[in-house]
TORKOL-4160 file (C-alpha; in steps of 0.2 Angstrom, whole numbers, padded with zeros to 4 digits, m for minus):
433
<pt num="1" X="0356" Y="0033" Z="m0392"/>
<pt num="2" X="0356" Y="0018" Z="m0380"/>
<pt num="3" X="0351" Y="0022" Z="m0362"/>
<pt num="4" X="0363" Y="0022" Z="m0348"/>
<pt num="5" X="0362" Y="0007" Z="m0336"/>
<pt num="6" X="0358" Y="0012" Z="m0319"/>
<pt num="7" X="0371" Y="0007" Z="m0307"/>
<pt num="8" X="0366" Y="m0002" Z="m0291"/>
<pt num="9" X="0371" Y="0008" Z="m0276"/>
<pt num="10" X="0385" Y="0001" Z="m0266"/>
<pt num="11" X="0379" Y="m0006" Z="m0249"/>
<pt num="12" X="0393" Y="m0006" Z="m0237"/>
<pt num="13" X="0392" Y="m0016" Z="m0222"/>
<pt num="14" X="0390" Y="m0006" Z="m0206"/>
<pt num="15" X="0406" Y="m0002" Z="m0196"/>
<pt num="16" X="0407" Y="m0008" Z="m0178"/>
<pt num="17" X="0405" Y="0010" Z="m0172"/>
<pt num="18" X="0388" Y="0011" Z="m0182"/>
<pt num="19" X="0382" Y="m0005" Z="m0175"/>
<pt num="20" X="0386" Y="0000" Z="m0158"/>
<pt num="21" X="0377" Y="0016" Z="m0160"/>
<pt num="22" X="0361" Y="0008" Z="m0168"/>
<pt num="23" X="0360" Y="m0005" Z="m0154"/>
<pt num="24" X="0362" Y="0009" Z="m0141"/>
<pt num="25" X="0347" Y="0019" Z="m0150"/>
<pt num="26" X="0336" Y="0003" Z="m0150"/>
<pt num="27" X="0339" Y="0000" Z="m0132"/>
<pt num="28" X="0334" Y="0018" Z="m0128"/>
<pt num="29" X="0319" Y="0017" Z="m0139"/>
<pt num="30" X="0314" Y="0001" Z="m0130"/>
<pt num="31" X="0316" Y="0010" Z="m0113"/>
<pt num="32" X="0306" Y="0025" Z="m0119"/>
<pt num="33" X="0293" Y="0014" Z="m0126"/>
<pt num="34" X="0292" Y="0003" Z="m0110"/>
<pt num="35" X="0291" Y="0019" Z="m0100"/>
<pt num="36" X="0278" Y="0026" Z="m0111"/>
<pt num="37" X="0267" Y="0010" Z="m0110"/>
<pt num="38" X="0269" Y="0009" Z="m0091"/>
<pt num="39" X="0263" Y="0027" Z="m0090"/>
<pt num="40" X="0248" Y="0023" Z="m0102"/>
<pt num="41" X="0244" Y="0008" Z="m0092"/>
<pt num="42" X="0245" Y="0017" Z="m0076"/>
<pt num="43" X="0233" Y="0031" Z="m0083"/>
<pt num="44" X="0221" Y="0017" Z="m0089"/>
<pt num="45" X="0222" Y="0008" Z="m0072"/>
<pt num="46" X="0219" Y="0025" Z="m0063"/>
<pt num="47" X="0204" Y="0029" Z="m0075"/>
<pt num="48" X="0198" Y="0011" Z="m0074"/>
<pt num="49" X="0199" Y="0011" Z="m0055"/>
<pt num="50" X="0190" Y="0028" Z="m0055"/>
<pt num="51" X="0176" Y="0021" Z="m0066"/>
<pt num="52" X="0176" Y="0004" Z="m0056"/>
<pt num="53" X="0176" Y="0011" Z="m0039"/>
<pt num="54" X="0167" Y="0027" Z="m0042"/>
<pt num="55" X="0153" Y="0021" Z="m0054"/>
<pt num="56" X="0152" Y="0002" Z="m0057"/>
<pt num="57" X="0154" Y="m0003" Z="m0038"/>
<pt num="58" X="0142" Y="0010" Z="m0031"/>
<pt num="59" X="0130" Y="0012" Z="m0045"/>
<pt num="60" X="0130" Y="m0002" Z="m0058"/>
<pt num="61" X="0134" Y="m0018" Z="m0047"/>
<pt num="62" X="0120" Y="m0016" Z="m0035"/>
<pt num="63" X="0107" Y="m0016" Z="m0049"/>
<pt num="64" X="0112" Y="m0034" Z="m0052"/>
<pt num="65" X="0109" Y="m0039" Z="m0034"/>
<pt num="66" X="0095" Y="m0052" Z="m0030"/>
<pt num="67" X="0082" Y="m0043" Z="m0020"/>
<pt num="68" X="0068" Y="m0056" Z="m0020"/>
<pt num="69" X="0066" Y="m0075" Z="m0023"/>
<pt num="70" X="0050" Y="m0084" Z="m0027"/>
<pt num="71" X="0054" Y="m0102" Z="m0028"/>
<pt num="72" X="0067" Y="m0103" Z="m0042"/>
<pt num="73" X="0064" Y="m0086" Z="m0049"/>
<pt num="74" X="0075" Y="m0072" Z="m0044"/>
<pt num="75" X="0072" Y="m0053" Z="m0046"/>
<pt num="76" X="0086" Y="m0041" Z="m0046"/>
<pt num="77" X="0086" Y="m0023" Z="m0039"/>
<pt num="78" X="0086" Y="m0017" Z="m0057"/>
<pt num="79" X="0070" Y="m0027" Z="m0060"/>
<pt num="80" X="0063" Y="m0019" Z="m0044"/>
<pt num="81" X="0067" Y="m0001" Z="m0050"/>
<pt num="82" X="0059" Y="m0004" Z="m0067"/>
<pt num="83" X="0043" Y="m0011" Z="m0059"/>
<pt num="84" X="0042" Y="0004" Z="m0047"/>
<pt num="85" X="0043" Y="0015" Z="m0062"/>
<pt num="86" X="0030" Y="0006" Z="m0072"/>
<pt num="87" X="0018" Y="0006" Z="m0058"/>
<pt num="88" X="0021" Y="0023" Z="m0050"/>
<pt num="89" X="0030" Y="0034" Z="m0063"/>
<pt num="90" X="0015" Y="0044" Z="m0068"/>
<pt num="91" X="0010" Y="0047" Z="m0050"/>
<pt num="92" X="0027" Y="0052" Z="m0044"/>
<pt num="93" X="0030" Y="0064" Z="m0059"/>
<pt num="94" X="0012" Y="0071" Z="m0058"/>
<pt num="95" X="0005" Y="0072" Z="m0040"/>
<pt num="96" X="0022" Y="0071" Z="m0031"/>
<pt num="97" X="0031" Y="0082" Z="m0044"/>
<pt num="98" X="0045" Y="0071" Z="m0047"/>
<pt num="99" X="0049" Y="0069" Z="m0028"/>
<pt num="100" X="0056" Y="0051" Z="m0030"/>
<pt num="101" X="0062" Y="0050" Z="m0012"/>
<pt num="102" X="0044" Y="0046" Z="m0007"/>
<pt num="103" X="0048" Y="0029" Z="m0016"/>
<pt num="104" X="0054" Y="0024" Z="0001"/>
<pt num="105" X="0036" Y="0022" Z="0007"/>
<pt num="106" X="0031" Y="0011" Z="m0007"/>
<pt num="107" X="0045" Y="m0002" Z="m0004"/>
<pt num="108" X="0033" Y="m0016" Z="0002"/>
<pt num="109" X="0019" Y="m0011" Z="m0010"/>
<pt num="110" X="0030" Y="m0015" Z="m0025"/>
<pt num="111" X="0038" Y="m0030" Z="m0018"/>
<pt num="112" X="0021" Y="m0037" Z="m0014"/>
<pt num="113" X="0016" Y="m0034" Z="m0032"/>
<pt num="114" X="0031" Y="m0043" Z="m0039"/>
<pt num="115" X="0029" Y="m0057" Z="m0027"/>
<pt num="116" X="0010" Y="m0060" Z="m0030"/>
<pt num="117" X="0012" Y="m0059" Z="m0049"/>
<pt num="118" X="0025" Y="m0072" Z="m0049"/>
<pt num="119" X="0015" Y="m0083" Z="m0037"/>
<pt num="120" X="0000" Y="m0081" Z="m0048"/>
<pt num="121" X="0010" Y="m0086" Z="m0063"/>
<pt num="122" X="0018" Y="m0101" Z="m0055"/>
<pt num="123" X="0001" Y="m0107" Z="m0048"/>
<pt num="124" X="m0009" Y="m0104" Z="m0064"/>
<pt num="125" X="0003" Y="m0114" Z="m0074"/>
<pt num="126" X="m0001" Y="m0129" Z="m0062"/>
<pt num="127" X="m0019" Y="m0128" Z="m0068"/>
<pt num="128" X="m0014" Y="m0126" Z="m0086"/>
<pt num="129" X="m0017" Y="m0108" Z="m0088"/>
<pt num="130" X="m0001" Y="m0098" Z="m0096"/>
<pt num="131" X="0002" Y="m0083" Z="m0106"/>
<pt num="132" X="0014" Y="m0086" Z="m0120"/>
<pt num="133" X="0029" Y="m0074" Z="m0125"/>
<pt num="134" X="0020" Y="m0071" Z="m0142"/>
<pt num="135" X="0005" Y="m0065" Z="m0133"/>
<pt num="136" X="0015" Y="m0052" Z="m0123"/>
<pt num="137" X="0025" Y="m0047" Z="m0139"/>
<pt num="138" X="0008" Y="m0044" Z="m0148"/>
<pt num="139" X="0003" Y="m0032" Z="m0134"/>
<pt num="140" X="0019" Y="m0023" Z="m0133"/>
<pt num="141" X="0021" Y="m0020" Z="m0152"/>
<pt num="142" X="0031" Y="m0004" Z="m0155"/>
<pt num="143" X="0035" Y="m0002" Z="m0137"/>
<pt num="144" X="0053" Y="0003" Z="m0135"/>
<pt num="145" X="0054" Y="m0007" Z="m0118"/>
<pt num="146" X="0048" Y="m0023" Z="m0126"/>
<pt num="147" X="0063" Y="m0032" Z="m0120"/>
<pt num="148" X="0062" Y="m0027" Z="m0102"/>
<pt num="149" X="0056" Y="m0041" Z="m0090"/>
<pt num="150" X="0047" Y="m0030" Z="m0078"/>
<pt num="151" X="0036" Y="m0023" Z="m0092"/>
<pt num="152" X="0033" Y="m0040" Z="m0099"/>
<pt num="153" X="0028" Y="m0047" Z="m0083"/>
<pt num="154" X="0016" Y="m0033" Z="m0080"/>
<pt num="155" X="0008" Y="m0037" Z="m0096"/>
<pt num="156" X="0009" Y="m0055" Z="m0092"/>
<pt num="157" X="0000" Y="m0053" Z="m0076"/>
<pt num="158" X="m0014" Y="m0042" Z="m0084"/>
<pt num="159" X="m0017" Y="m0056" Z="m0097"/>
<pt num="160" X="m0016" Y="m0070" Z="m0084"/>
<pt num="161" X="m0029" Y="m0062" Z="m0074"/>
<pt num="162" X="m0041" Y="m0061" Z="m0089"/>
<pt num="163" X="m0037" Y="m0079" Z="m0093"/>
<pt num="164" X="m0040" Y="m0085" Z="m0075"/>
<pt num="165" X="m0057" Y="m0075" Z="m0075"/>
<pt num="166" X="m0063" Y="m0083" Z="m0091"/>
<pt num="167" X="m0056" Y="m0100" Z="m0090"/>
<pt num="168" X="m0056" Y="m0104" Z="m0071"/>
<pt num="169" X="m0066" Y="m0093" Z="m0060"/>
<pt num="170" X="m0081" Y="m0089" Z="m0071"/>
<pt num="171" X="m0085" Y="m0108" Z="m0073"/>
<pt num="172" X="m0086" Y="m0109" Z="m0054"/>
<pt num="173" X="m0101" Y="m0098" Z="m0053"/>
<pt num="174" X="m0119" Y="m0104" Z="m0052"/>
<pt num="175" X="m0131" Y="m0100" Z="m0066"/>
<pt num="176" X="m0142" Y="m0090" Z="m0054"/>
<pt num="177" X="m0141" Y="m0083" Z="m0036"/>
<pt num="178" X="m0154" Y="m0077" Z="m0023"/>
<pt num="179" X="m0152" Y="m0059" Z="m0023"/>
<pt num="180" X="m0161" Y="m0047" Z="m0011"/>
<pt num="181" X="m0166" Y="m0029" Z="m0013"/>
<pt num="182" X="m0160" Y="m0020" Z="0003"/>
<pt num="183" X="m0160" Y="m0003" Z="0012"/>
<pt num="184" X="m0147" Y="m0001" Z="0025"/>
<pt num="185" X="m0139" Y="0012" Z="0037"/>
<pt num="186" X="m0126" Y="0011" Z="0051"/>
<pt num="187" X="m0130" Y="0019" Z="0067"/>
<pt num="188" X="m0119" Y="0022" Z="0082"/>
<pt num="189" X="m0129" Y="0013" Z="0096"/>
<pt num="190" X="m0144" Y="0002" Z="0100"/>
<pt num="191" X="m0152" Y="0018" Z="0107"/>
<pt num="192" X="m0151" Y="0027" Z="0091"/>
<pt num="193" X="m0156" Y="0012" Z="0081"/>
<pt num="194" X="m0172" Y="0011" Z="0092"/>
<pt num="195" X="m0175" Y="0029" Z="0089"/>
<pt num="196" X="m0174" Y="0027" Z="0070"/>
<pt num="197" X="m0186" Y="0012" Z="0071"/>
<pt num="198" X="m0198" Y="0023" Z="0079"/>
<pt num="199" X="m0197" Y="0036" Z="0066"/>
<pt num="200" X="m0199" Y="0024" Z="0052"/>
<pt num="201" X="m0215" Y="0018" Z="0061"/>
<pt num="202" X="m0221" Y="0035" Z="0061"/>
<pt num="203" X="m0219" Y="0036" Z="0042"/>
<pt num="204" X="m0202" Y="0044" Z="0039"/>
<pt num="205" X="m0193" Y="0039" Z="0024"/>
<pt num="206" X="m0179" Y="0026" Z="0026"/>
<pt num="207" X="m0169" Y="0035" Z="0012"/>
<pt num="208" X="m0170" Y="0052" Z="0021"/>
<pt num="209" X="m0165" Y="0045" Z="0037"/>
<pt num="210" X="m0150" Y="0035" Z="0030"/>
<pt num="211" X="m0144" Y="0051" Z="0021"/>
<pt num="212" X="m0145" Y="0061" Z="0037"/>
<pt num="213" X="m0139" Y="0048" Z="0050"/>
<pt num="214" X="m0129" Y="0034" Z="0042"/>
<pt num="215" X="m0111" Y="0033" Z="0048"/>
<pt num="216" X="m0106" Y="0023" Z="0033"/>
<pt num="217" X="m0102" Y="0034" Z="0018"/>
<pt num="218" X="m0107" Y="0021" Z="0006"/>
<pt num="219" X="m0125" Y="0018" Z="0012"/>
<pt num="220" X="m0126" Y="0037" Z="0016"/>
<pt num="221" X="m0122" Y="0042" Z="m0002"/>
<pt num="222" X="m0135" Y="0029" Z="m0009"/>
<pt num="223" X="m0148" Y="0035" Z="0004"/>
<pt num="224" X="m0148" Y="0017" Z="0011"/>
<pt num="225" X="m0152" Y="0008" Z="m0006"/>
<pt num="226" X="m0138" Y="m0004" Z="m0010"/>
<pt num="227" X="m0148" Y="m0012" Z="m0024"/>
<pt num="228" X="m0152" Y="m0030" Z="m0028"/>
<pt num="229" X="m0137" Y="m0041" Z="m0021"/>
<pt num="230" X="m0132" Y="m0059" Z="m0018"/>
<pt num="231" X="m0126" Y="m0063" Z="m0001"/>
<pt num="232" X="m0108" Y="m0064" Z="m0007"/>
<pt num="233" X="m0108" Y="m0046" Z="m0014"/>
<pt num="234" X="m0116" Y="m0040" Z="0003"/>
<pt num="235" X="m0102" Y="m0048" Z="0012"/>
<pt num="236" X="m0090" Y="m0039" Z="0001"/>
<pt num="237" X="m0098" Y="m0022" Z="0002"/>
<pt num="238" X="m0100" Y="m0023" Z="0021"/>
<pt num="239" X="m0084" Y="m0032" Z="0025"/>
<pt num="240" X="m0092" Y="m0044" Z="0036"/>
<pt num="241" X="m0099" Y="m0062" Z="0033"/>
<pt num="242" X="m0110" Y="m0060" Z="0047"/>
<pt num="243" X="m0120" Y="m0045" Z="0041"/>
<pt num="244" X="m0123" Y="m0055" Z="0025"/>
<pt num="245" X="m0130" Y="m0070" Z="0034"/>
<pt num="246" X="m0141" Y="m0058" Z="0045"/>
<pt num="247" X="m0148" Y="m0050" Z="0030"/>
<pt num="248" X="m0152" Y="m0067" Z="0021"/>
<pt num="249" X="m0159" Y="m0074" Z="0036"/>
<pt num="250" X="m0171" Y="m0060" Z="0039"/>
<pt num="251" X="m0189" Y="m0062" Z="0033"/>
<pt num="252" X="m0193" Y="m0052" Z="0017"/>
<pt num="253" X="m0203" Y="m0036" Z="0020"/>
<pt num="254" X="m0196" Y="m0033" Z="0038"/>
<pt num="255" X="m0183" Y="m0023" Z="0047"/>
<pt num="256" X="m0168" Y="m0032" Z="0054"/>
<pt num="257" X="m0153" Y="m0027" Z="0064"/>
<pt num="258" X="m0135" Y="m0032" Z="0067"/>
<pt num="259" X="m0122" Y="m0027" Z="0079"/>
<pt num="260" X="m0105" Y="m0025" Z="0070"/>
<pt num="261" X="m0091" Y="m0024" Z="0083"/>
<pt num="262" X="m0077" Y="m0023" Z="0069"/>
<pt num="263" X="m0085" Y="m0009" Z="0058"/>
<pt num="264" X="m0075" Y="0008" Z="0058"/>
<pt num="265" X="m0084" Y="0025" Z="0058"/>
<pt num="266" X="m0078" Y="0043" Z="0059"/>
<pt num="267" X="m0087" Y="0048" Z="0075"/>
<pt num="268" X="m0082" Y="0046" Z="0094"/>
<pt num="269" X="m0086" Y="0054" Z="0111"/>
<pt num="270" X="m0073" Y="0060" Z="0123"/>
<pt num="271" X="m0073" Y="0060" Z="0142"/>
<pt num="272" X="m0058" Y="0071" Z="0146"/>
<pt num="273" X="m0050" Y="0076" Z="0163"/>
<pt num="274" X="m0037" Y="0090" Z="0165"/>
<pt num="275" X="m0024" Y="0083" Z="0177"/>
<pt num="276" X="m0012" Y="0098" Z="0178"/>
<pt num="277" X="m0009" Y="0115" Z="0170"/>
<pt num="278" X="0004" Y="0129" Z="0170"/>
<pt num="279" X="0000" Y="0146" Z="0179"/>
<pt num="280" X="m0004" Y="0155" Z="0163"/>
<pt num="281" X="m0016" Y="0141" Z="0157"/>
<pt num="282" X="m0007" Y="0140" Z="0141"/>
<pt num="283" X="m0002" Y="0121" Z="0143"/>
<pt num="284" X="m0012" Y="0108" Z="0151"/>
<pt num="285" X="m0010" Y="0089" Z="0154"/>
<pt num="286" X="m0025" Y="0078" Z="0151"/>
<pt num="287" X="m0031" Y="0061" Z="0153"/>
<pt num="288" X="m0045" Y="0055" Z="0141"/>
<pt num="289" X="m0057" Y="0040" Z="0137"/>
<pt num="290" X="m0063" Y="0039" Z="0119"/>
<pt num="291" X="m0080" Y="0030" Z="0117"/>
<pt num="292" X="m0089" Y="0023" Z="0102"/>
<pt num="293" X="m0106" Y="0031" Z="0105"/>
<pt num="294" X="m0115" Y="0044" Z="0115"/>
<pt num="295" X="m0124" Y="0030" Z="0124"/>
<pt num="296" X="m0108" Y="0022" Z="0129"/>
<pt num="297" X="m0100" Y="0038" Z="0134"/>
<pt num="298" X="m0115" Y="0043" Z="0146"/>
<pt num="299" X="m0114" Y="0026" Z="0154"/>
<pt num="300" X="m0095" Y="0027" Z="0158"/>
<pt num="301" X="m0098" Y="0045" Z="0164"/>
<pt num="302" X="m0111" Y="0039" Z="0176"/>
<pt num="303" X="m0099" Y="0026" Z="0183"/>
<pt num="304" X="m0086" Y="0039" Z="0185"/>
<pt num="305" X="m0098" Y="0050" Z="0194"/>
<pt num="306" X="m0102" Y="0035" Z="0206"/>
<pt num="307" X="m0083" Y="0035" Z="0210"/>
<pt num="308" X="m0075" Y="0022" Z="0199"/>
<pt num="309" X="m0057" Y="0025" Z="0194"/>
<pt num="310" X="m0054" Y="0034" Z="0178"/>
<pt num="311" X="m0040" Y="0022" Z="0172"/>
<pt num="312" X="m0049" Y="0007" Z="0176"/>
<pt num="313" X="m0064" Y="0012" Z="0165"/>
<pt num="314" X="m0052" Y="0018" Z="0152"/>
<pt num="315" X="m0044" Y="0001" Z="0151"/>
<pt num="316" X="m0061" Y="m0007" Z="0150"/>
<pt num="317" X="m0069" Y="0005" Z="0137"/>
<pt num="318" X="m0057" Y="0017" Z="0129"/>
<pt num="319" X="m0052" Y="0015" Z="0111"/>
<pt num="320" X="m0035" Y="0023" Z="0113"/>
<pt num="321" X="m0030" Y="0014" Z="0129"/>
<pt num="322" X="m0011" Y="0012" Z="0131"/>
<pt num="323" X="m0004" Y="0000" Z="0143"/>
<pt num="324" X="0011" Y="0011" Z="0147"/>
<pt num="325" X="0004" Y="0028" Z="0147"/>
<pt num="326" X="m0014" Y="0022" Z="0152"/>
<pt num="327" X="m0026" Y="0036" Z="0150"/>
<pt num="328" X="m0013" Y="0050" Z="0151"/>
<pt num="329" X="m0012" Y="0059" Z="0134"/>
<pt num="330" X="0002" Y="0071" Z="0141"/>
<pt num="331" X="0003" Y="0090" Z="0139"/>
<pt num="332" X="m0006" Y="0100" Z="0126"/>
<pt num="333" X="m0003" Y="0118" Z="0122"/>
<pt num="334" X="m0016" Y="0130" Z="0117"/>
<pt num="335" X="m0007" Y="0137" Z="0102"/>
<pt num="336" X="m0006" Y="0120" Z="0093"/>
<pt num="337" X="m0022" Y="0112" Z="0099"/>
<pt num="338" X="m0036" Y="0124" Z="0094"/>
<pt num="339" X="m0043" Y="0112" Z="0081"/>
<pt num="340" X="m0045" Y="0096" Z="0093"/>
<pt num="341" X="m0062" Y="0093" Z="0098"/>
<pt num="342" X="m0059" Y="0094" Z="0117"/>
<pt num="343" X="m0049" Y="0111" Z="0115"/>
<pt num="344" X="m0064" Y="0122" Z="0122"/>
<pt num="345" X="m0065" Y="0111" Z="0138"/>
<pt num="346" X="m0047" Y="0109" Z="0142"/>
<pt num="347" X="m0042" Y="0127" Z="0139"/>
<pt num="348" X="m0057" Y="0135" Z="0147"/>
<pt num="349" X="m0052" Y="0145" Z="0162"/>
<pt num="350" X="m0066" Y="0138" Z="0173"/>
<pt num="351" X="m0062" Y="0120" Z="0170"/>
<pt num="352" X="m0056" Y="0113" Z="0186"/>
<pt num="353" X="m0043" Y="0100" Z="0189"/>
<pt num="354" X="m0048" Y="0082" Z="0190"/>
<pt num="355" X="m0066" Y="0085" Z="0184"/>
<pt num="356" X="m0072" Y="0074" Z="0170"/>
<pt num="357" X="m0081" Y="0083" Z="0156"/>
<pt num="358" X="m0098" Y="0078" Z="0149"/>
<pt num="359" X="m0096" Y="0068" Z="0133"/>
<pt num="360" X="m0088" Y="0078" Z="0119"/>
<pt num="361" X="m0093" Y="0074" Z="0101"/>
<pt num="362" X="m0078" Y="0072" Z="0089"/>
<pt num="363" X="m0083" Y="0069" Z="0070"/>
<pt num="364" X="m0064" Y="0067" Z="0066"/>
<pt num="365" X="m0061" Y="0052" Z="0078"/>
<pt num="366" X="m0061" Y="0035" Z="0071"/>
<pt num="367" X="m0069" Y="0022" Z="0082"/>
<pt num="368" X="m0075" Y="0004" Z="0080"/>
<pt num="369" X="m0092" Y="m0003" Z="0083"/>
<pt num="370" X="m0109" Y="0001" Z="0077"/>
<pt num="371" X="m0127" Y="m0006" Z="0073"/>
<pt num="372" X="m0134" Y="m0010" Z="0056"/>
<pt num="373" X="m0152" Y="m0007" Z="0053"/>
<pt num="374" X="m0159" Y="m0015" Z="0036"/>
<pt num="375" X="m0175" Y="m0017" Z="0027"/>
<pt num="376" X="m0176" Y="m0032" Z="0016"/>
<pt num="377" X="m0189" Y="m0027" Z="0003"/>
<pt num="378" X="m0188" Y="m0041" Z="m0010"/>
<pt num="379" X="m0179" Y="m0057" Z="m0015"/>
<pt num="380" X="m0177" Y="m0065" Z="m0033"/>
<pt num="381" X="m0166" Y="m0079" Z="m0041"/>
<pt num="382" X="m0156" Y="m0070" Z="m0055"/>
<pt num="383" X="m0140" Y="m0073" Z="m0065"/>
<pt num="384" X="m0126" Y="m0062" Z="m0060"/>
<pt num="385" X="m0123" Y="m0047" Z="m0071"/>
<pt num="386" X="m0113" Y="m0030" Z="m0070"/>
<pt num="387" X="m0105" Y="m0025" Z="m0053"/>
<pt num="388" X="m0112" Y="m0041" Z="m0045"/>
<pt num="389" X="m0103" Y="m0052" Z="m0057"/>
<pt num="390" X="m0087" Y="m0042" Z="m0056"/>
<pt num="391" X="m0087" Y="m0043" Z="m0036"/>
<pt num="392" X="m0091" Y="m0061" Z="m0036"/>
<pt num="393" X="m0077" Y="m0065" Z="m0048"/>
<pt num="394" X="m0065" Y="m0053" Z="m0039"/>
<pt num="395" X="m0070" Y="m0062" Z="m0022"/>
<pt num="396" X="m0065" Y="m0079" Z="m0030"/>
<pt num="397" X="m0049" Y="m0072" Z="m0037"/>
<pt num="398" X="m0044" Y="m0064" Z="m0020"/>
<pt num="399" X="m0048" Y="m0079" Z="m0010"/>
<pt num="400" X="m0038" Y="m0090" Z="m0022"/>
<pt num="401" X="m0023" Y="m0079" Z="m0023"/>
<pt num="402" X="m0023" Y="m0077" Z="m0004"/>
<pt num="403" X="m0023" Y="m0096" Z="m0002"/>
<pt num="404" X="m0009" Y="m0099" Z="m0014"/>
<pt num="405" X="0001" Y="m0085" Z="m0007"/>
<pt num="406" X="0000" Y="m0092" Z="0010"/>
<pt num="407" X="0005" Y="m0109" Z="0004"/>
<pt num="408" X="0020" Y="m0101" Z="m0006"/>
<pt num="409" X="0026" Y="m0090" Z="0008"/>
<pt num="410" X="0040" Y="m0103" Z="0013"/>
<pt num="411" X="0047" Y="m0102" Z="m0005"/>
<pt num="412" X="0048" Y="m0083" Z="m0004"/>
<pt num="413" X="0065" Y="m0074" Z="0002"/>
<pt num="414" X="0065" Y="m0056" Z="0003"/>
<pt num="415" X="0082" Y="m0048" Z="0003"/>
<pt num="416" X="0076" Y="m0030" Z="0005"/>
<pt num="417" X="0082" Y="m0020" Z="0020"/>
<pt num="418" X="0084" Y="m0002" Z="0025"/>
<pt num="419" X="0101" Y="0000" Z="0016"/>
<pt num="420" X="0094" Y="m0006" Z="0000"/>
<pt num="421" X="0078" Y="0004" Z="0001"/>
<pt num="422" X="0088" Y="0020" Z="0004"/>
<pt num="423" X="0100" Y="0015" Z="m0010"/>
<pt num="424" X="0085" Y="0014" Z="m0022"/>
<pt num="425" X="0079" Y="0031" Z="m0017"/>
<pt num="426" X="0097" Y="0038" Z="m0020"/>
<pt num="427" X="0097" Y="0030" Z="m0037"/>
<pt num="428" X="0080" Y="0037" Z="m0042"/>
<pt num="429" X="0085" Y="0054" Z="m0036"/>
<pt num="430" X="0102" Y="0054" Z="m0045"/>
<pt num="431" X="0111" Y="0056" Z="m0028"/>
<pt num="432" X="0123" Y="0042" Z="m0033"/>
<pt num="433" X="0130" Y="0052" Z="m0046"/>
């Protein structure tokens, strides 16, 4: 049986009414589609605006702001934050228990690290000492932050310091230096130094006396024995070129001394005067002079007793003189002053107004000025080793970096201000959202 042929459907042309209806439907669809797209666009704009103004503008955009320029090199806020974290994160998360708002107090510290590292890089390149990107990659193998510039620069600085040490500073050192075996102690006055000299003449041990009397914690802890040292190391240890020169000009086997007007020590002597008090004796107003030694305090007290003016002598001798307030330290209350050295005197019921106390010792006060007594025991020419070598290289490096940094200061622009510093703290603490 033959198959039936399929009959093609009859396609009739649309009537005018159908065409009109279809065109109307299309117009409605276009309108609906247009309205829908407008709504979607509006939602996108609203969402985008929220992200833009609520997140990008206040949070992300400032990270790209330039905060420091060193020559042609620019550092952003993001770089600064990364540097801060690499330098201090362990400290903040450990000792400070995650209290990142303390980062505000390290602003200048981190900026100085960034600035000095870049100046070192630029200046080292001028003398042909560089660290390659391959060397940094090798050190950071497996580190997930290997691409972060702040971390790479930190590694670069470490490697560069070593290269500078090996290739630039070490060759500047002599093969040997005169080194002297020295005992030393810091005393508060010439009178005390003379007393110690007398005790040494009587046979007392220098180490025992240094441990008992030295006002310098380093020499006190070593019983005065600072070891066999070249002059540059002694200058470093004592923070004074003059003391180094004094020790190296002293005849071997003899005692020498040096008055150091810049050295700091934790001892002072107060001359205090109560100028006013309330009826209950709970609050008093005081004027005071802080002196560097008992000898000086006794001298000033004698002049006061002879009728000289308190403020005049305070201006001449006190280590806490204030041009505006002069010797006046204001009011002190007994309930919050029990630990200050002069409390017993100023709150004593028998203390009279306008009467100057005898010198009052204060081992918490910081004063400047003292007398070094030293014993040069021997002298030898020796090569640098151990700590002496490290200190001499560190001195060369510090002097070099200080010099090039001063020269480069005109090429440094710092854009950090209070607003940016507080923004960084808010970012670190999550306060920005």
